[in-house]
N, C-alpha and C positions, 0 to 999 in steps of 0.2 A: 210682368211684362204688359208690356200694353199690346194689343191688335191688330194685327196684318194687318192693307188693308189690301182693296180687291182693287185691279187697275178698272180706270175706266173704259176702258176706249176696249180691253179683252175682254168685258164685253157684254157689248158693242155686237164683235164681232163673231164670238165663240161663241157655241152652247158644248155644254157636256150629257150625253147621253148617257142611260140607268145605267149603264156598264160600262160605267168612266170612263168612253172614248169621247173625242175633240171634236163633232163636229165644225165646217168653214166653207163660209161662200163663194162662192167663180167669184174672182174677178171677171168684170168690164159688161155686168149685167144690168147694169140697174139702169141705160138709157139709149137710144136706138138702135130699140131694137128690128127695123123694120130695116136695117143697115146689116144685119147680121143672117146667117145663113139657120135652118131649122136645128141642123146636124148639133152648128154649135152651139145655140142655146138649150137643144135636149143634153151633150154631153154636157155643162156647163151646169147639174143639177150643185145639193149638196154633197163633200167629200169630207171623209172623212184624216187627219192626220194625221202621221207619221208615227212612232212611236219616243223618238230622238225632239222631236218638237210637239207630240202631246205632254209627254215629261216636262221637257222647259216651261210650258204656258201655263200645266196646272201650278206645281212649284210657283212661278215668278209669277203672274198677273191674276191667278186663279186658286189662292192657296185656300179657301174654303169648300174647293167643289170637288177635293179629293178621294177617292174614297180609300176604305180601310180596307186590307189588305187582312185576309181572315187567315189565321196559322195555324190555329187548333181543327185540324180533320173534322166535319162532322158524322156522328155516330149513328151507323145502322136503326133503321128501325126494328127489326130484331133482336139487335142488340140488349141485354139489362146489366 
């Protein structure tokens, strides 16, 4: 079976955090900053996608950035 391809547009728009969440940059922050109020610029930082959109992005556009689900519980240090 051939390798799956990562969408090049998604590589530029999304970042995946270490916990597996997807970060996206807000719109309207590329240019003409002097015409926008400070509050708008302050609120328009990096945002996390909701779970449904995150699932779509990771499944369809960034297949190799998905985290593996840990199904086995970790053993306690005192258990032997």
